Structures are given as structure tokens and as C-alpha cells.
C-alpha positions in Angstrom: 3.6 26.5 12.6 1.0 29.0 12.5 1.9 30.0 9.1 1.7 26.2 8.0 -1.8 26.1 9.4 -2.7 29.3 7.4 -1.3 27.7 4.3 -3.0 24.4 4.8 -6.4 26.2 5.3 -5.9 28.2 2.1 -5.6 25.0 0.1 -8.6 23.6 1.9 -10.6 26.6 0.9 -9.4 26.4 -2.7 -9.5 22.7 -3.3 -12.4 21.4 -1.0 -14.6 24.6 -0.8 -13.4 25.1 2.9 -14.6 21.6 3.8 -11.7 20.0 5.8 -13.6 16.7 6.1 -13.8 16.4 2.3 -10.0 17.4 2.1 -9.0 15.1 4.5 -11.0 12.1 3.3 -9.7 12.4 -0.3 -6.1 12.6 1.0 -6.6 9.4 3.0 -6.2 11.1 6.4 -8.7 10.5 9.4 -10.7 13.4 10.2 -9.5 13.5 13.7 -6.0 13.5 12.7 -6.6 16.3 10.1 -8.3 18.3 12.6 -5.3 18.4 14.6 -3.3 19.6 11.5 -5.7 22.5 11.2 -5.1 23.3 14.8 -1.2 23.7 14.6 0.1 19.9 14.6 2.5 19.2 12.1 1.5 16.2 9.8 3.8 13.3 9.5 5.7 12.6 6.2 2.9 10.3 4.7 0.3 12.8 5.4 2.4 15.6 3.8 3.0 13.6 0.8 -0.6 12.5 0.5 -1.9 16.2 0.6 0.9 17.1 -2.0 0.3 14.5 -4.1 -3.6 14.6 -4.2 -3.9 18.2 -4.5 -0.7 18.9 -6.6 0.7 21.2 -3.9 4.2 22.3 -3.8 5.7 20.7 -0.6 8.2 23.5 -0.3 5.4 26.2 -0.2 3.4 24.1 2.2 6.3 23.8 4.6 7.9 27.2 4.2 5.7 29.5 2.3 8.3 29.7 -0.6 7.7 28.9 -4.1 4.5 28.5 -6.2 1.5 27.0 -4.1 0.7 24.4 -6.9 3.1 22.2 -9.0 2.9 23.0 -12.6 3.2 20.2 -15.3 3.4 17.5 -12.4 4.5 14.0 -13.7 2.2 11.3 -12.8 4.9 8.7 -11.8 2.2 6.1 -10.6 0.6 6.2 -14.1 4.2 5.7 -15.7 4.8 2.6 -13.6 1.4 1.0 -14.3 1.4 -1.6 -16.8 -0.1 -0.6 -20.2 -3.2 -2.6 -21.1 -3.9 -3.2 -24.7 -7.6 -2.6 -25.2 -7.7 -5.2 -28.1 -6.0 -7.9 -26.0 -7.7 -7.1 -22.7 -10.7 -4.7 -23.3 -12.4 -5.7 -19.8 -9.2 -4.6 -17.8 -8.6 -1.6 -19.9 -12.3 -0.6 -19.4 -12.2 -1.1 -15.7 -8.9 0.9 -15.4 -10.6 3.8 -17.4 -13.6 3.7 -15.1 -11.3 3.7 -12.0 -9.5 6.6 -13.2 -12.6 8.7 -13.8 -13.8 7.8 -10.4 -10.7 8.7 -8.8 -10.5 12.0 -10.5 -14.2 12.8 -9.6 -13.3 14.8 -6.5 -16.3 12.9 -4.8 -16.9 10.8 -1.9 -16.8 7.9 -4.4 -13.3 8.8 -5.1 -12.1 8.7 -1.5 -14.1 5.5 -1.0 -12.6 3.6 -4.2 -9.1 4.8 -3.1 -9.6 3.3 0.3 -10.8 0.1 -1.1 -8.2 -0.2 -3.5 -5.7 0.3 -0.7 -7.4 -2.3 1.4 -7.5 -4.9 -1.4 -4.0 -4.3 -2.3 -3.0 -4.8 1.2 -5.1 -8.0 1.5 -3.4 -9.4 -1.6 -0.1 -8.7 -0.4 -1.0 -10.3 3.0 -2.4 -13.3 1.2 0.6 -13.9 -1.1 3.0 -13.7 2.0 0.7 -16.3 3.8 0.9 -18.5 0.8 4.7 -18.1 0.6 4.8 -19.1 4.3 2.5 -22.2 3.7 4.8 -23.4 1.0 7.7 -22.9 3.3 6.0 -25.0 5.8 5.2 -27.8 3.4 8.9 -27.8 2.2 10.0 -28.0 5.9 7.6 -30.8 6.6 8.7 -32.7 3.7 12.3 -32.2 4.7 11.5 -33.4 8.3 9.7 -36.6 6.9 12.9 -37.3 4.9 15.3 -36.8 7.8 12.9 -39.1 9.9 13.0 -41.9 7.2 16.9 -41.6 7.0 17.1 -41.8 10.7 14.7 -44.7 11.0 16.6 -46.5 8.2 19.8 -45.9 10.1 18.5 -47.1 13.3 17.1 -50.2 11.5 20.5 -50.7 10.0 22.3 -50.4 13.2 20.0 -52.8 15.0 20.5 -55.4 12.2 24.3 -55.0 12.5 24.1 -55.4 16.3 21.9 -58.6 15.8 24.4 -60.0 13.3 27.3 -59.4 15.7 25.4 -61.0 18.6 24.6 -64.0 16.3 28.2 -64.6 15.5 
């Protein structure tokens, strides 16, 4: 564990000028949690992924000390999965994506803030979509219940009519 902490401090010094708060913020990890990592606590998988992904660190080196410190020719899978925006067809979105990329790569407090906001907005949109889906399901259920009530009431009216006819005979 001690060696892990030394390796973590090494990349903090190299990538954030020794400022663990800046390092943690950019990696999306709270300062209190990150402080525990610098004191010997082992990070969870998500934090390890964030550190290695944001700072281009070889996870094998970080955990074991074996291999190169940094990954060379790292593929950016997120960029490969992102839709391609045609500047001619959608210049506003292309411009916003370009500006977003510049801010995220700026290695400033703005970068960490923008990343946190993007995560929050993404979560909000997913939650809103899930709520809209549930509202649609509720409307469908209500409609089905109304139809079932109409059928039941119609059956009851028919049954009453038949009973009255039988009594009248």
C-alpha cells in the first residue's frame, strides 16, 4: 500500500505541481476522499479509472509499479463513440463541442467544473427521460383501467337487463 501512495504522489507532483486538491478535482474525486488515498487508503475502481483515464496513467504501474508510468498512444474511446457533427449542417453544435473540448483539456478549475456540470446535466436528462417513460406507462395503465371499468359496467348493465327481462316474463 505504501508503494501505491508513493506512486500516486509522484503523478500528483508531475501532473498537478504537487497540488492534490487540483489533481482530485480534475479526476472528479472529492478532496476528503482523495486525501485518504494519499494517506494509504486504496481507491475504489471508479476512482482508479478516473485517475488513469484523466491523467493517462498506466493502471498496472499505479497498482504494482510495473510497466511505464504513462500510456503511450492512448486511444480516446469516448471521442470514437461520440457522434460526428458536420460543421456545415450543424455549425452551432460543432462550435460548442469544439469549445467544450478546449475547456476540458485546459487543465484549469474551469475544466473540472465543466466536467462536473456535464455529468450533472447528463444525470438530470437520464432521470427526466426515465420519469417521462414512467408517466407514459401510468397514462397507459389509466387508459386500460378506464376501458376495463367500461367493459365491467357494460357487462353489469347487460346482466341487470337480462335479470329484469327474466323477471318480467
